[in-house]
C-alpha positions as CSV (number, residue, x, y, z in Angstrom):
1,M,199.6,87.2,30.2
2,M,196.2,86.2,30.6
3,K,196.5,83.0,28.2
4,K,199.6,81.4,30.6
5,S,197.7,82.2,34.0
6,V,194.4,80.8,33.1
7,M,196.2,77.5,31.2
8,M,198.4,77.0,34.3
9,V,195.4,77.3,36.7
10,A,193.4,74.8,34.5
11,A,195.9,72.2,34.1
12,F,197.4,72.1,37.2
13,M,194.2,71.4,39.0
14,G,192.7,69.5,36.3
15,I,189.2,70.8,36.9
16,S,186.3,69.2,34.9
17,S,182.6,68.1,34.8
18,I,181.7,71.3,36.0
19,A,178.7,73.0,35.1
20,F,179.5,76.4,33.0
21,A,178.7,79.8,34.9
22,A,177.0,82.2,32.6
23,N,179.0,85.3,31.7
24,P,181.4,84.3,34.7
25,F,183.3,87.4,33.7
26,S,182.2,90.7,31.6
27,D,185.6,91.1,29.7
28,V,185.7,87.7,28.2
29,P,183.2,87.2,25.5
30,Q,181.4,83.7,25.3
31,G,183.6,83.3,22.1
32,H,186.9,83.9,23.4
33,W,189.1,80.9,23.7
34,A,189.7,80.7,27.2
35,Y,186.2,81.1,28.1
36,A,185.5,77.2,28.6
37,S,188.5,77.5,31.1
38,L,187.3,80.5,33.0
39,A,183.6,79.2,33.3
40,K,184.9,76.1,35.1
41,L,187.1,77.7,37.4
42,S,184.3,80.3,38.0
43,G,181.6,77.9,38.8
44,S,183.7,75.8,41.0
45,G,184.2,78.7,43.3
46,I,188.1,78.9,42.8
47,L,188.6,81.7,40.8
48,E,185.9,85.1,41.4
49,G,187.7,87.8,39.5
50,Y,187.4,91.3,40.5
51,P,184.8,93.2,42.3
52,D,183.6,94.7,39.3
53,G,182.8,91.8,37.3
54,T,186.0,91.7,35.2
55,F,189.0,89.5,34.7
56,K,191.8,91.5,33.5
57,G,193.2,88.7,31.9
58,E,196.5,91.4,30.5
59,R,197.1,91.7,34.3
60,T,200.1,89.5,35.5
61,M,199.0,87.7,38.5
62,T,201.1,88.1,41.8
63,R,202.6,85.0,43.8
64,Y,199.9,85.9,46.7
65,E,196.6,86.0,44.3
66,M,198.1,82.8,42.9
67,A,198.6,81.4,46.4
68,Q,194.6,82.3,46.6
69,I,193.5,80.5,44.2
70,V,195.6,77.3,45.1
71,A,194.1,77.6,48.6
72,K,190.6,77.6,47.6
73,A,191.3,74.4,45.2
74,L,192.8,73.0,48.7
75,A,189.6,73.5,50.2
76,K,187.2,72.4,47.5
77,G,189.5,69.6,47.0
78,A,190.1,69.7,43.5
79,I,194.0,69.1,44.5
80,G,195.8,67.4,47.2
81,A,198.4,68.6,49.7
82,D,200.8,66.9,47.6
83,D,200.3,68.8,44.5
84,R,203.3,70.5,43.4
85,L,201.1,74.0,43.3
86,V,201.2,73.6,47.0
87,A,204.5,73.2,47.6
88,E,205.5,75.7,45.2
89,F,203.3,78.4,47.0
90,A,204.0,77.2,50.5
91,E,205.5,80.5,51.8
92,E,202.6,82.3,50.7
93,L,200.1,79.8,51.9
94,D,201.5,79.9,55.4
95,Q,201.2,83.5,54.9
96,L,197.4,83.2,54.3
97,G,197.2,80.7,57.4
98,V,196.5,77.6,55.0
99,R,197.5,74.7,57.2
100,V,198.7,71.8,55.0
101,A,198.7,68.3,56.2
102,A,201.8,67.1,54.4
103,L,203.8,70.5,54.9
104,E,202.8,70.3,58.6
105,K,204.0,66.5,58.9
106,Q,207.3,67.2,57.2
107,A,207.9,70.7,59.4
108,D,207.0,68.7,62.6
109,R,209.4,65.9,62.4
110,V,210.7,66.9,65.8
111,K,208.3,67.5,68.4
112,I,208.7,69.0,71.8
113,T,206.5,68.2,74.8
114,G,206.9,68.3,78.6
115,R,205.3,67.5,81.9
116,I,205.4,69.3,85.2
117,R,204.8,67.9,88.3
118,L,204.5,69.3,91.9
119,N,204.5,67.2,94.9
120,Y,204.4,67.2,98.5
121,R,205.3,64.2,100.8
122,E,204.8,63.8,104.6
123,R,206.2,60.7,106.0
124,S,205.7,59.0,109.5
125,G,206.1,55.9,111.7
126,K,209.1,54.0,113.0
127,F,211.2,55.2,110.6
128,H,210.8,59.0,109.5
129,E,208.9,62.1,111.0
130,D,209.9,64.5,107.8
131,S,208.4,66.2,104.8
132,D,209.4,67.5,101.6
133,A,208.3,68.7,98.3
134,K,209.7,68.8,94.7
135,L,209.3,69.9,91.7
136,R,210.0,67.9,88.7
137,T,210.3,69.3,84.8
138,R,210.4,67.1,82.0
139,L,210.9,68.1,78.4
140,F,210.8,65.6,75.7
141,L,212.1,65.7,72.2
142,T,210.7,63.0,69.9
143,G,211.9,63.0,66.3
144,E,210.5,60.7,63.4
145,V,213.4,58.5,61.6
146,N,210.8,56.9,59.3
147,D,207.4,55.9,59.0
148,T,207.9,53.5,61.4
149,L,210.5,54.7,63.7
150,Q,211.3,57.4,66.0
151,F,214.0,58.7,68.5
152,V,212.6,59.7,72.1
153,S,214.8,61.5,74.2
154,M,214.0,63.2,77.9
155,I,215.8,65.8,79.9
156,Q,214.8,66.2,83.6
157,N,215.3,69.2,86.0
158,Q,214.2,68.6,90.1
159,Q,214.3,71.8,92.3
160,Y,214.0,70.7,96.0
161,F,211.7,72.6,98.6
162,L,211.6,72.1,102.5
163,Q,215.1,70.2,102.5
164,G,217.4,73.3,102.7
165,K,218.6,72.2,99.3
166,N,217.4,75.2,97.2
167,E,218.6,77.8,99.6
168,S,222.0,77.9,97.5
169,G,219.8,77.5,94.2
170,D,220.4,73.9,94.3
171,S,218.7,71.7,91.5
172,D,219.6,68.9,89.2
173,T,219.4,68.6,85.3
174,V,219.9,65.2,83.8
175,F,219.3,63.5,80.3
176,Q,217.6,60.9,81.3
177,R,216.2,59.0,78.5
178,A,217.7,58.7,74.5
179,Y,216.3,55.7,72.4
180,L,214.6,54.3,69.4
181,Q,211.3,53.3,69.6
182,G,208.8,51.6,66.5
183,R,208.2,48.5,64.2
184,I,210.6,47.1,62.1
185,G,208.5,44.5,60.1
186,T,206.3,42.9,62.4
187,V,208.6,43.3,65.2
188,K,207.9,46.2,67.8
189,V,211.7,47.6,68.8
190,T,212.6,49.3,72.0
191,A,216.4,50.2,72.2
192,G,218.6,52.7,74.1
193,R,218.1,54.1,77.4
194,Y,214.3,54.2,78.0
195,N,212.0,53.3,81.1
196,D,210.9,50.0,81.5
197,A,208.3,48.6,83.7
198,F,208.1,44.6,84.9
199,A,204.8,42.9,86.1
200,E,202.7,45.9,86.4
201,S,205.8,47.6,88.2
202,N,205.5,45.3,91.0
203,I,209.0,44.3,90.2
204,Y,210.8,46.8,88.4
205,D,209.9,50.5,86.9
206,N,212.6,52.6,86.0
207,R,215.1,53.4,83.7
208,V,217.3,50.4,81.6
209,D,220.1,50.8,78.8
210,G,219.0,47.6,76.8
211,I,216.9,46.7,73.7
212,Q,213.3,45.2,73.6
213,L,211.8,43.5,71.1
214,G,208.0,42.1,70.8
215,V,206.1,40.2,68.5
216,N,202.2,39.4,68.3
217,L,201.1,36.4,68.8
218,G,197.7,36.2,66.6
219,R,195.1,39.0,67.4
220,A,195.0,39.1,71.2
221,S,198.5,37.8,72.7
222,Y,202.3,38.7,72.6
223,L,205.5,37.8,73.3
224,V,208.3,40.2,74.7
225,G,212.1,39.5,75.2
226,A,214.6,42.1,76.3
227,Y,218.5,42.5,77.5
228,G,220.2,45.0,79.2
229,K,221.5,46.8,82.6
230,M,219.3,48.3,85.0
231,A,220.3,52.0,84.7
232,S,219.5,53.5,87.9
233,A,217.2,53.4,91.3
234,D,217.6,54.8,94.5
235,V,219.4,52.7,96.8
236,S,220.3,54.9,99.7
237,S,218.4,53.1,102.0
238,A,220.5,49.9,101.4
239,P,222.6,48.6,103.7
240,G,226.3,49.0,102.1
241,A,225.4,50.5,98.9
242,T,227.3,52.6,97.0
243,G,226.2,54.8,94.0
244,T,222.9,54.8,92.4
245,S,222.6,51.5,90.1
246,A,219.7,49.2,91.2
247,A,221.2,46.1,89.2
248,G,223.5,45.1,86.8
249,R,222.2,43.1,83.7
250,Y,219.4,41.7,82.8
251,A,217.4,39.6,81.0
252,R,213.6,39.3,80.8
253,F,210.9,37.8,78.8
254,A,207.1,38.2,79.3
255,L,204.0,36.1,77.7
256,G,200.9,37.7,77.8
257,G,197.4,38.7,76.4
258,E,193.6,39.5,76.3
259,W,190.9,37.7,76.3
260,G,187.4,39.3,76.5
261,R,187.1,41.2,79.5
262,F,190.5,39.2,81.2
263,D,193.9,40.4,80.3
264,G,196.8,38.5,81.8
265,E,200.3,38.2,81.7
266,F,203.7,35.9,82.9
267,N,207.1,37.5,83.4
268,Y,210.4,35.9,84.4
269,V,213.5,38.2,85.3
270,K,216.5,37.3,85.7
271,A,218.7,40.3,87.2
272,K,222.7,40.3,88.2
273,D,224.5,42.5,90.9
274,V,221.5,43.8,92.9
275,M,221.9,46.4,95.3
276,N,218.2,47.3,96.3
277,M,216.4,45.9,99.4
278,G,219.2,45.4,100.5
279,K,220.5,42.8,98.6
280,Q,224.2,43.8,98.3
281,G,224.9,43.0,94.8
282,S,223.6,39.3,94.9
283,D,221.9,37.7,91.8
284,D,217.9,37.9,91.9
285,E,215.3,35.8,89.9
286,I,211.9,36.5,89.8
287,W,208.9,35.5,88.1
288,S,205.2,36.3,88.1
289,V,201.7,35.6,87.1
290,G,198.9,38.4,86.7
291,T,195.6,39.0,85.9
292,N,193.1,41.6,85.7
293,Y,189.0,41.9,84.9
294,K,187.3,44.9,83.6
295,L,183.8,45.6,83.9
296,G,182.8,49.4,83.0
297,K,185.1,51.5,84.8
298,L,185.5,48.7,87.4
299,K,188.9,46.8,87.3
300,V,190.0,44.3,89.9
301,G,193.5,42.4,89.5
302,A,195.8,39.9,91.5
303,M,199.5,39.1,90.8
304,Y,201.4,36.5,92.4
305,L,205.3,36.5,92.5
306,Q,207.9,34.3,93.5
307,G,212.1,35.1,93.9
308,D,215.0,33.4,94.6
309,N,217.9,35.4,96.4
310,D,220.6,34.1,98.5
311,V,220.9,37.3,100.7
312,V,217.5,37.8,101.6
313,D,217.2,33.7,102.3
314,A,220.2,33.8,104.5
315,Y,218.2,37.1,106.7
316,G,215.4,34.7,106.5
317,G,213.5,37.0,104.5
318,S,210.3,36.2,102.6
319,D,210.7,35.1,98.8
320,W,207.3,35.2,97.5
321,G,204.5,38.1,97.0
322,T,200.9,38.8,96.3
323,V,199.0,41.9,95.1
324,Y,195.5,42.6,94.6
325,S,194.1,46.0,93.0
326,L,190.6,47.6,92.8
327,R,190.2,50.6,90.8
328,Y,187.4,52.6,89.4
329,G,187.3,55.1,86.6
330,G,190.7,57.5,86.3
331,A,191.2,61.1,85.6
332,D,191.9,61.3,81.8
333,K,194.2,64.3,81.1
334,K,191.9,65.4,78.3
335,K,188.5,65.7,80.1
336,A,188.2,68.4,82.8
337,G,186.1,66.5,85.7
338,S,187.0,63.0,85.3
339,W,188.4,61.4,88.4
340,G,189.0,57.7,89.5
341,L,189.7,55.9,92.8
342,F,192.2,53.3,93.6
343,T,193.5,50.7,96.4
344,Q,196.2,48.2,96.4
345,Y,197.0,45.6,98.8
346,F,200.6,44.9,98.9
347,N,202.4,41.5,100.7
348,Q,205.9,41.1,98.8
349,G,209.0,39.7,100.1
350,A,212.4,41.6,99.3
351,A,213.2,38.9,97.1
352,T,210.2,39.6,94.6
353,V,211.2,43.6,94.3
354,I,214.4,45.2,92.4
355,S,212.9,48.7,92.4
356,H,209.1,49.5,93.1
357,P,207.8,52.9,91.9
358,M,205.3,53.3,94.6
359,Y,205.6,56.7,96.4
360,G,205.1,54.3,99.6
361,D,208.7,54.0,102.0
362,T,209.3,50.4,100.5
363,K,213.1,51.2,101.0
364,S,212.7,50.9,104.8
365,F,212.7,47.0,104.6
366,P,215.4,45.9,103.1
367,L,215.8,41.8,102.9
368,E,212.4,41.4,104.7
369,G,210.2,43.2,102.4
370,Y,206.6,44.9,103.1
371,K,203.0,44.4,103.5
372,G,199.9,47.2,103.5
373,Y,197.9,49.4,101.2
374,V,197.5,52.4,99.6
375,V,194.4,54.2,98.6
376,G,194.2,56.9,96.5
377,G,191.9,59.4,93.9
378,N,192.8,61.7,91.2
379,V,190.8,64.5,89.3
380,T,191.7,66.6,86.1
381,L,191.2,70.1,87.4
382,A,191.5,71.5,83.3
383,P,192.5,70.1,80.4
384,N,196.3,68.5,81.1
385,M,196.0,69.7,84.9
386,V,195.4,66.2,87.0
387,A,195.6,66.3,90.8
388,D,196.8,62.9,92.6
389,V,196.5,62.3,96.5
390,E,197.4,59.1,98.0
391,W,197.8,57.5,101.5
392,Y,200.2,54.4,102.3
393,D,200.4,52.4,105.3
394,L,203.1,49.6,105.1
395,K,205.2,47.6,107.4
396,G,207.8,45.0,107.3
397,K,206.8,41.3,106.9
398,K,209.3,40.2,109.8
399,T,209.7,43.0,111.9
400,G,206.1,44.9,111.7
401,K,207.8,48.3,111.8
402,H,205.5,50.7,110.3
403,S,205.8,53.7,107.8
404,R,203.0,55.8,106.8
405,T,203.3,58.3,103.7
406,L,201.1,61.1,102.7
407,W,201.8,62.0,98.8
408,S,199.9,64.7,97.1
409,M,200.9,66.2,93.6
410,L,199.7,68.3,90.7
411,N,200.7,66.7,86.9
412,I,200.8,69.9,84.1
413,S,201.3,68.4,80.5
414,F,202.0,70.5,77.7
């Protein structure tokens, strides 16, 4: 049995050019036919033999013993993770605690990650004097389709506090996202129900049912085109609105890039049947141009937006907008103690907004739009635990009525 074991180990591992060890095993004389192969294996540290210095060639190896040899060969680089010995002894290697990248990649074709957000909101001003809190849990399932495409889905549960809903155990769980993303050749592809943001979220940031294609134009620029339906958004404050659809079908394209410390982007969006911001199912056409300048941890940005909506025009509302931003640093969820500060000033007419994700009370200003500011900061308390506090002071562009919001949250990732 010694001949079979030695020949298999030496042949599969292809060990060569290793100095012979002097008399590696006392029961294998120098003139033995297997001496050279055993000397190479011993000299490389892959084969050790028994504590008494013998090889016991007449004894049949167990699979566990063979797996130990394979593990040492992996550690020494004598074989690769794709070697057939690794596949043959995969179960024994796992019991030994040997982690093989190729095997793990195969085993982890589907990954589960999650995010938990606990938030508290307090509102004051002309429209609201209230507070609420909510726990939101999101589970993401990501599966590899092939080397360039993956499928992503997301399930979300929300539990409500300070609102009376949870007295009866109320919560909601929905299957919110399911889409393909990746590359087909040189084209970036996202298709299905996914979250999308237009113009740094100042026009729209929410779910869509659609397809988006993107290509690089040289080293620094890109072109993006998308078509679909705006899936949902809260339109509860919109006069006459029913359901949760922010709008119907939409088309969008964006052209942008980075040039040194500057980046910029032009956006064009055409949306039909817009319900949000009091638009009562009318069509909205919006374009924007924005730029940012980065210097170390400091980032300064400016954006101009122009909209066209018949209902807003009939009301006498504003059809243009500007947004200015200033940010220093930022909490990195992987680095405890990292932090950031930020502020933004908004002056957006209703014709330039479809669904803004800010935590300020934008929905209290249908048709007229809003202007005001946010100041905030965030800090990483521990790896994957980020705290955030934000203060919003907004008022209607036409009426001047105020709405103020204090927002705080703790985000946990796993």
